[in-house]
C-alpha angles and dihedrals in degrees: 000000000000127000125190130228118196119209109215138170142110118310117279096022095118102266097136093043089053092046090053089050094047093048097038090234143101094227095120114072111230116196140151100259137079119269095016082148115057107155114042118260113225134195141158121237130192117235108238111236123163090196091067094060091046091052089047091056094047092049093038087230117193092209130029116201115188128200113270137215127198115224122200123192104210121198117260118277122220136194107290094027091133088059094049101270113153092004085299099159090057092048093046090053089058089056091057089064096061131085097211134028122220104197109200116204123190110231102174139079118234121158089199093061114068121230117214090220092044093238139058116252112144094189092053091043092050091048092051091060093043091050093050093050090050093048090048090053091049091056091046094047093049091050092049092047092052091052094047092052089055090050099038095124095046096075130027089220095057093086092059091046090053092052091050093047091050090053090049093048092050089053095045092047087061087053093245127144116250087238086082090067124084117218129178122236095269092048090049089058090052092045091058091058090063090062094213118177093223091064094058118104114251140203120196116222116200108204111208134189112272091240094053127092113243094234096046104068118121094212100057096077090044090055092046091050091046092054090049092193124115090203092061115111114219119183123190116209143146105235090199092055091045089052089053092049092051091057095055111110104230144015094255091060091046092051092049090050092050092046090053088057095044093249129135097193135021122253088242091059091049092050093048093048093043090050091053091047094045090056088055091236123167121207118228115193122210124188140170 
C-alpha cells in the first residue's frame, strides 16, 4: 500500500535537490530561481528495512518486495500563496493530495543562491509556509461550512459537522494550527473528511551547507524552540551531499562516503524511516 509525502517550502530551499536524492534520480530540475518547479515531480521509493532481506534469506524467497512511499516535489510557496500569489492556489491543491508533509527549511547562507525574501531567516521562512497552509485551510473550511448549511437537513450528521467546522474556523481565524484543538475519536473521523492541510502529519527538514557538520548549525535549536513540541521530528541534512551520495554506484562506496563524514546512515534513509514512523505504519511481513 503506497503513501505519499509532499516536499514543501519556499523557493530555492533545496526541495528539488532533496527529491532527486530521495528518489535516486535527476528528474526534478534544480536551478537558482524561484518556481523552477511548476508541475509536481513524483517518484516511488522503497523503504529500507534490513529485516526484509533476513526473512528473504530464511525463506529462500525468489522475490523480495519492500514497502513503498510516494514522494512528490511540490513547487515553492511564497507569502500570499493562499490568495493566489505565485500560482499558490494550484500548488496548495497539490499538498492536499499527500498523507505527510516534509517541510524543507533553508539553514545556510550562500550569496550565489537567491532567497525569495532577500535574506536568510529560517524562523520567518518556516512561519510563512505555516501561515499560508493555515489560511488555505480557512478558505476551504469556510467553503465547506457554507455548503453544509445549505444541506443541513439532507443528512443527520451535518449538524455535528457544522459545529466542528465552526470550531475549526474560529481557531484558524486566530492563525492557530488545528493541532491546538482536542477532538474525540468520532470527531477525528469527521475531521479527516474535510481534508485540511493543517491536520496532516509533518516532518521538518533543515537543509544545511554541504561543508557544515549536521550537529553544528545555529538555526536548529532556534527551530526546535519555535516549534515548542517534543513530538516534532526535525532532521538535519545537506541536500547537496545527499544528492552526491545517491549518485554513487554501489553500497560500498556509499558506506565509505558516510564513514568519511562520521555518519552511520544517510539523511535520505533517516527521512524515509521517519516518514514511515510519522504515519504510524506497521510492517507486516508475508513469506512463502
